[in-house]
C-alpha positions as CSV (number, residue, x, y, z in Angstrom):
1,X,-13.4,-4.4,-12.7
2,X,-12.0,-5.5,-9.4
3,X,-8.8,-7.6,-9.4
4,X,-7.7,-9.8,-6.5
5,X,-4.1,-9.1,-5.7
6,X,-1.9,-11.0,-3.2
7,X,1.0,-9.1,-1.7
8,X,3.6,-10.0,0.8
9,X,3.7,-7.2,3.4
10,X,5.5,-6.8,6.7
11,X,3.0,-8.3,9.2
12,X,3.4,-5.6,11.8
13,X,2.8,-2.9,9.1
14,X,-0.2,-4.8,7.8
15,X,-1.8,-5.2,11.2
16,X,-1.1,-1.6,12.2
17,X,-2.7,-0.4,8.9
18,X,-5.6,-2.7,9.4
19,X,-6.2,-1.2,12.9
20,X,-5.7,2.3,11.4
21,X,-8.5,1.6,8.8
22,X,-10.8,0.0,11.4
23,X,-10.5,3.0,13.8
24,X,-11.5,5.4,11.0
25,X,-14.2,3.1,9.5
26,X,-12.2,2.8,6.2
27,X,-12.2,-0.1,3.8
28,X,-8.7,-1.4,3.8
29,X,-8.6,-2.5,0.1
30,X,-10.2,0.8,-1.0
31,X,-7.8,2.9,1.0
32,X,-4.8,1.1,-0.5
33,X,-6.3,1.5,-4.0
34,X,-6.7,5.3,-3.4
35,X,-3.1,5.5,-2.1
36,X,-2.0,3.8,-5.4
37,X,-4.0,6.3,-7.4
38,X,-2.4,9.2,-5.5
39,X,1.1,7.8,-6.2
40,X,0.2,7.5,-9.9
41,X,-1.2,11.1,-9.9
42,X,2.1,12.2,-8.2
43,X,0.2,13.4,-5.2
44,X,2.4,11.3,-2.9
45,X,6.1,11.8,-3.4
46,X,8.8,9.2,-2.9
47,X,9.8,10.9,0.4
48,X,9.0,7.8,2.5
49,X,11.3,7.2,5.5
50,X,12.4,3.6,5.5
51,X,12.3,2.7,9.2
52,X,13.2,-1.0,9.6
53,X,10.4,-3.0,11.2
54,X,11.3,-6.5,12.0
55,X,8.6,-9.1,11.5
56,X,7.8,-11.9,9.0
57,X,6.2,-11.0,5.7
58,X,2.4,-11.7,5.6
59,X,0.6,-12.5,2.4
60,X,-2.5,-10.3,2.0
61,X,-5.1,-10.6,-0.6
62,X,-6.9,-7.4,-1.6
63,X,-9.5,-6.5,-4.2
64,X,-8.3,-3.5,-6.1
65,X,-9.6,-1.8,-9.3
66,X,-7.9,-3.7,-12.2
67,X,-6.8,-0.7,-14.1
68,X,-5.3,1.0,-11.1
69,X,-3.4,-2.1,-10.2
70,X,-2.1,-2.6,-13.7
71,X,-1.1,1.1,-14.0
72,X,0.6,0.9,-10.6
73,X,2.4,-2.3,-11.5
74,X,3.8,-0.6,-14.7
75,X,4.7,2.5,-12.6
76,X,6.7,0.3,-10.2
77,X,8.4,-1.6,-13.0
78,X,9.4,1.7,-14.8
79,X,10.9,3.0,-11.5
80,X,12.6,-0.2,-10.5
81,X,10.4,-0.5,-7.4
82,X,9.2,-3.6,-5.6
83,X,5.4,-3.3,-5.8
84,X,4.7,-4.9,-2.3
85,X,7.5,-2.9,-0.6
86,X,6.3,0.4,-2.2
87,X,2.8,-0.3,-0.9
88,X,4.1,-1.3,2.5
89,X,6.2,1.9,2.9
90,X,3.3,4.0,1.7
91,X,1.0,2.4,4.3
92,X,3.5,3.4,7.0
93,X,3.7,6.9,5.6
94,X,-0.1,7.2,5.6
95,X,-0.4,6.1,9.2
96,X,2.4,8.6,10.3
97,X,0.7,11.4,8.4
98,X,-2.6,10.8,10.2
99,X,-1.1,10.5,13.7
């Protein structure tokens, strides 16, 4: 079951990741869902470099598998992480790894 989720992400990061997905013919929501699953499966470590990017937050609505989102939400709560910020930082890491 898909769940619509609204996140506040850094607008520059969001637009860059959107372009990243378009160039590779990837579905943005599905790519983010797969990243969340990789984090939950401990395939992506918390070694994200936090480079400050100045821009206004942008609200983004995505359709993500309900169980994946629920599990990721619990993961973030258990690790005292801000869900939107964790996704934002992971998007930056994904783009850096691909370039």
